C-alpha positions in Angstrom: -18.5 -2.9 -32.3 -20.7 0.0 -30.2 -22.9 2.1 -32.7 -21.8 5.0 -30.7 -18.5 5.0 -32.2 -17.1 7.4 -35.0 -14.1 4.9 -36.2 -13.5 1.6 -35.4 -10.8 0.0 -33.4 -8.5 -2.0 -35.1 -8.5 -5.5 -32.9 -11.5 -5.6 -30.9 -11.3 -9.0 -29.4 -7.2 -8.3 -29.2 -7.9 -5.1 -27.1 -10.6 -7.1 -24.8 -8.0 -9.5 -24.2 -5.4 -7.4 -22.9 -8.0 -5.6 -20.9 -9.0 -8.7 -19.2 -5.0 -9.7 -18.6 -4.6 -6.3 -17.3 -7.4 -7.3 -15.0 -6.1 -10.8 -14.0 -2.5 -9.0 -13.1 -4.3 -6.2 -10.6 -6.0 -9.4 -9.2 -2.9 -11.3 -8.9 -1.5 -8.1 -6.8 -4.7 -8.0 -4.5 -4.4 -12.0 -3.4 -0.1 -12.3 -3.5 -0.1 -12.1 0.5 -2.8 -14.7 0.8 -0.7 -18.1 0.8 2.6 -16.7 1.9 1.3 -14.7 5.3 3.2 -17.1 7.5 6.3 -16.0 6.1 5.3 -12.4 5.8 4.2 -12.8 9.7 8.0 -13.9 11.0 9.7 -11.5 8.4 7.7 -8.4 9.6 7.2 -9.8 13.5 3.4 -9.3 12.9 0.7 -11.2 14.3 -1.9 -12.8 12.0 -4.6 -9.6 12.8 -2.2 -7.3 11.6 -1.1 -9.3 8.9 -4.8 -9.7 7.5 -4.7 -5.4 7.2 -3.1 -6.1 4.1 -6.1 -7.6 2.5 -8.4 -5.0 4.2 -6.6 -2.3 3.4 -6.5 -3.4 -0.2 -10.2 -3.5 -0.4 -10.9 -0.2 1.1 -9.0 1.5 -1.4 -11.0 0.0 -3.9 -14.1 0.8 -2.3 -13.7 4.6 -1.4 -12.1 5.0 -5.1 -15.4 3.0 -7.0 -17.5 6.0 -7.1 -14.9 8.6 -7.9 -13.3 5.9 -10.6 -16.2 6.4 -13.0 -15.8 9.9 -12.7 -12.0 9.7 -13.4 -13.1 6.9 -16.6 -15.1 9.3 -18.2 -12.9 12.3 -18.2 -9.3 10.4 -18.9 -11.1 7.9 -21.2 -10.9 4.1 -20.4 -8.0 3.1 -21.8 -6.0 5.8 -20.2 -7.3 4.9 -16.6 -6.3 1.5 -17.1 -3.0 3.0 -17.4 -3.2 4.8 -14.4 -4.4 1.5 -12.4 -1.3 -0.5 -13.9 0.9 2.3 -12.3 -0.4 2.2 -9.3 0.1 -1.3 -8.8 3.7 -1.1 -10.5 4.2 1.6 -7.6 2.8 -0.2 -4.8 4.5 -3.3 -5.6 8.2 -1.9 -5.6 7.8 0.0 -3.0 6.1 -2.5 -1.2 9.2 -4.6 -1.8 11.8 -2.3 -1.1 10.6 -1.7 2.7 10.8 -3.6 5.5 8.0 -1.5 7.8 5.1 -3.1 8.0 3.5 0.2 8.5 5.0 1.1 4.9 3.9 -1.8 3.7 0.0 -1.5 4.7 0.4 2.2 2.9 1.6 0.9 -0.5 -1.3 -2.2 -0.4 -3.4 1.1 0.0 -1.8 2.5 -3.0 -2.2 -1.1 -5.1 -5.7 -1.0 -4.4 -6.3 2.1 -5.9 -5.6 -0.3 -9.1 -8.1 -2.6 -8.2 -10.7 0.3 -7.5 -9.7 2.1 -11.3 -9.6 -1.5 -13.2 -13.1 -2.9 -12.2 -14.3 0.2 -13.6 -12.6 1.5 -16.7 -12.1 -2.4 -18.3 -15.9 -3.1 -18.7 -16.1 0.3 -19.8 -13.7 0.0 -22.3 -14.9 -3.4 -23.5 -18.6 -1.8 -23.4 -17.2 0.5 -25.9 -15.8 -1.4 -28.1 -18.7 -4.3 -28.8 -22.5 -2.9 -29.4 -25.1 -4.5 -27.3 -25.8 -7.4 -29.3 -22.5 -8.5 -29.1 -21.0 -7.8 -25.9 -22.0 -10.8 -23.5 -19.3 -13.2 -24.9 -16.7 -10.5 -24.2 -18.0 -9.4 -20.7 -18.1 -13.0 -20.1 -14.5 -14.0 -20.7 -13.4 -10.9 -18.7 -15.5 -11.8 -15.7 -13.0 -14.2 -15.1 -10.0 -12.6 -14.4 -10.6 -12.4 -10.3 -10.5 -16.6 -10.5 -7.8 -16.8 -13.0 -5.6 -14.4 -10.9 -5.9 -15.7 -7.5 -5.1 -19.4 -8.7 -2.3 -18.1 -10.7 -0.8 -15.8 -7.4 -1.6 -18.8 -5.3 0.6 -21.0 -7.3 3.0 -18.9 -7.8 3.5 -16.8 -4.2 4.6 -20.2 -2.5 7.1 -21.2 -5.3 8.5 -18.1 -5.4 8.7 -17.3 -1.5 11.8 -19.9 -1.0 12.8 -19.2 2.5 11.8 -15.8 3.6 11.9 -14.8 0.1 8.3 -13.0 0.1 9.4 -10.0 -1.9 9.6 -11.9 -4.9 5.5 -12.0 -5.5 6.1 -8.1 -5.0 8.6 -7.9 -8.0 6.9 -10.4 -10.4 3.4 -8.1 -10.0 5.8 -5.2 -10.3 7.2 -6.4 -13.6 3.6 -7.8 -14.9 2.3 -4.2 -14.7 5.2 -2.9 -16.6 4.3 -5.3 -19.4 0.9 -4.6 -19.6 1.4 -1.0 -19.4 3.1 -1.4 -22.4 1.0 -3.5 -24.3 -2.1 -1.4 -23.1 -0.5 1.5 -24.3 0.3 0.4 -28.1 -2.1 -1.7 -28.7 -5.5 -1.1 -27.0 -6.6 2.3 -28.5 -9.5 4.0 -27.8 -12.1 4.6 -30.6 -13.8 8.1 -30.6 -17.0 8.0 -28.5 -19.8 10.8 -29.4 -19.9 12.9 -25.8 -16.4 11.3 -24.6 -15.0 13.8 -22.3 -18.0 16.3 -23.1 -19.9 18.0 -20.2 -23.4 19.6 -19.8 -22.5 22.7 -21.9 -22.1 20.6 -25.5 -25.2 19.1 -24.8 -23.6 15.6 -24.4 -25.2 13.6 -21.7 -23.3 14.2 -18.7 -22.8 12.4 -15.3 -25.7 13.6 -13.8 -27.7 12.4 -16.5 -26.5 8.7 -15.9 -26.9 9.0 -11.8 -30.4 9.7 -12.4 -31.5 6.5 -14.4 -33.4 4.1 -12.2 -32.5 1.2 -13.7 -28.8 2.2 -12.9 -29.2 2.2 -9.2 -32.1 -0.6 -9.6 -29.4 -2.8 -11.4 -26.2 -1.8 -8.8 -28.9 -2.9 -5.9 -29.6 -6.0 -7.2 -25.8 -6.4 -7.8 -25.0 -5.6 -3.8 -27.7 -8.4 -2.6 -25.5 -10.8 -4.8 -22.3 -9.3 -3.7 -23.2 -9.5 0.2 -24.0 -13.2 -0.4 -21.2 -14.3 -2.6 -18.9 -12.6 -0.2 -20.2 -14.3 2.9 -20.3 -17.6 1.3 -16.7 -17.3 -0.3 -15.3 -16.2 3.3 -16.8 -18.4 5.4 -17.1 -22.0 3.3 -14.1 -23.5 3.5 -14.8 -22.9 7.5 -18.3 -24.9 7.2 -16.4 -27.5 5.5 -14.0 -28.2 8.2 -16.4 -27.2 11.1 -19.4 -29.3 9.8 -18.1 -32.0 7.6 -14.6 -32.4 9.8 -12.4 -32.1 6.5 -9.0 -31.5 6.4 -8.0 -28.0 5.5 -6.6 -29.0 2.3 -9.5 -31.0 1.0 -12.0 -28.1 2.1 -10.1 -25.8 0.3 -10.4 -27.7 -2.6 -13.9 -28.2 -2.8 -14.4 -24.3 -1.9 -12.8 -23.5 -5.3 -15.5 -25.5 -7.3 -17.5 -22.6 -8.0 -15.1 -20.2 -9.0 -13.5 -22.8 -11.3 -16.6 -23.4 -12.9 -17.5 -19.9 -13.6 -14.5 -20.0 -15.8 -16.9 -21.8 -18.0 -20.1 -20.5 -17.3 -19.4 -17.0 -17.5 -18.6 -16.8 -20.8 -21.4 -19.2 -22.0 -23.9 -16.8 -20.4 -22.7 -14.3 -22.1 -22.5 -16.2 -25.5 -26.3 -17.2 -24.6 -27.3 -13.7 -24.0 -25.7 -12.5 -27.0 -27.2 -15.1 -29.5 -31.2 -15.2 -27.5 -30.9 -11.0 -26.9 -32.3 -12.4 -23.6 -30.1 -10.6 -21.4 -32.2 -9.2 -18.7 -34.3 -12.5 -18.5 -31.2 -14.2 -17.9 -30.1 -11.7 -15.4 -33.4 -12.3 -13.5 -32.6 -16.3 -13.5 -29.6 -15.5 -12.2 -30.8 -13.6 -9.6 -33.4 -15.6 -8.7 -31.5 -19.2 -8.4 -28.6 -17.4 -6.3 -29.7 -17.3 -3.0 -31.6 -21.0 -2.9 -28.2 -22.5 -4.4 -26.1 -20.2 -1.7 -28.5 -21.3 1.0 -28.4 -25.2 0.0 -24.9 -25.6 0.4 -25.0 -25.1 4.4 -28.6 -27.2 4.2 -27.8 -30.6 2.4 -26.0 -33.2 3.8 -22.5 -34.1 2.7 -23.6 -36.7 0.0 -25.2 -33.6 -1.9 -22.6 -31.0 -1.0 -20.8 -31.4 -4.4 -24.0 -31.3 -6.6 -24.9 -27.4 -4.8 -21.2 -26.7 -5.5 -21.2 -27.4 -8.9 -25.0 -25.7 -9.5 -23.1 -22.8 -7.7 -20.6 -23.0 -10.4 -22.9 -23.4 -13.3 -25.9 -21.8 -12.2 -24.7 -18.5 -10.5 -21.1 -17.9 -11.3 -21.5 -17.0 -14.8 -24.9 -14.2 -14.4 -22.7 -11.5 -12.8 -21.2 -11.3 -16.6 -24.3 -10.3 -17.7 -25.3 -7.5 -14.9 -21.8 -5.9 -16.2 -22.6 -6.4 -19.9 -26.1 -4.8 -19.1 -25.2 -1.9 -17.1 -23.7 0.2 -19.4 -27.1 0.0 -21.2 -29.2 1.6 -18.5 -27.4 5.1 -19.1 -28.2 7.4 -21.8 -24.7 7.1 -24.0 -21.9 4.5 -24.0 -19.5 7.5 -23.2 -21.1 7.1 -19.6 -20.3 3.6 -19.3 -17.5 4.7 -16.7 -20.2 6.0 -14.6 -22.5 3.1 -14.8 -19.5 0.5 -13.5 -18.5 3.0 -11.1 -21.8 2.2 -9.9 -21.7 -1.4 -10.1 -18.2 -1.8 -8.5 -19.2 0.8 -5.8 -22.1 -2.2 -4.7 -19.7 -5.3 -5.4 -17.4 -3.6 -3.0 -20.0 -2.6 -0.1 -21.4 -6.2 -0.7 -17.8 -7.3 0.0 -17.3 -5.2 3.0 -20.4 -6.0 4.7 -21.4 -9.1 4.0 -18.6 -11.3 5.6 -19.5 -8.7 9.0 -23.4 -9.0 9.1 -23.3 -12.4 8.0 -20.7 -13.6 10.4 -22.4 -12.0 13.3 -25.3 -13.7 12.4 -24.0 -17.0 12.1 -21.8 -16.7 15.5 -25.3 -16.3 17.4 -27.4 -18.4 15.2 -25.4 -21.1 13.6 -25.3 -22.4 9.8 -28.1 -22.9 8.8 -30.1 -20.2 9.8 -27.5 -18.2 8.5 -28.5 -20.0 5.2 -32.1 -19.4 5.6 -31.2 -15.6 6.3 -29.8 -15.7 2.5 -32.9 -15.8 1.4 -34.7 -12.3 1.6 -31.6 -11.0 -0.2 -32.6 -13.2 -3.2 -35.9 -11.8 -3.0 -35.2 -8.2 -3.0 -32.3 -8.9 -5.1 -35.3 -10.1 -7.8 -37.4 -6.9 -7.3 -34.9 -4.8 -7.6 -33.8 -6.4 -10.9 -37.1 -6.5 -12.1 -37.5 -2.7 -12.7 -34.1 -2.6 -14.7 -34.8 -1.1 -18.2 -31.8 -2.2 -20.3 -32.2 -0.6 -23.9 
């Protein structure tokens, strides 16, 4: 439990698991169209370019809301912000299920995306309040697997539910799951009192301006941006690379492409546990920043016989350390009450990397080829280490 709290939350681990489940539902909402796009395209009579907008507008909403989410989280409190996030997802899913208009469906996806923009800021901020800096690594590591778990769940559930043209079943599923999580968070995820929460400069407590003045916060954000740019590029094009270069069937390529994410379910909590026991968050963060670019570049440079080895290294060495960055960010600001602002900066840089990475490196790929693109990942790794080395963690 954070020393900055005035009273103890009754069950910090139960609360932390609930927050992870809430974020998992939002991740399911984000990815629910992916595996049933052909059904949606046929039902709504749209082409693949338009259908892809369902993912783009969701991501755009999260990007636009990333920084405001920190302010909202500070003013409302993290648990109320999470309830608001789940409400956005529930409302967006209900109206999405009720419409037969693609334009309206896109608008509902934008509403759902606001839920992601809020939850990825508020949930880690909440966890940072529940646990002390020496204990936060493991719960943050567990939380960080929400996207992998949510994606795997909806990738299997959506096609099973969408028999015939019943693609809307996934929308109703997410609406129901969001409603359940709203009830659980409301009754079981109570906020402890935090010194300075909801207060401003006039009270003498640290304010949003104090958080934004932290050099370490911006340095850790920029380091995370370098990683996110590389990760989103790699995730976007890895299945295509495996099919084009090694002539793999789509199913096999997709299976291999999931290896890093699945291993991340193990490595993220493990990294967090090690960081807690060794009290070495910065060292582990720098290790991750040092290895991510060479490992991801190596996937594009090694022969097929070494491919699985590189993908395993990607999962074990790379996919665990983002949890350490999330655990460290609240320690770069003056007060735990400003954790939401810290997570908002991380969310902004994460979404910016996701927006820029596939586009920029996609153009390099088109003009220079796979191997050269892999080499171009290395400068981002160097910059990430430079930025990360300047981070001071309390």
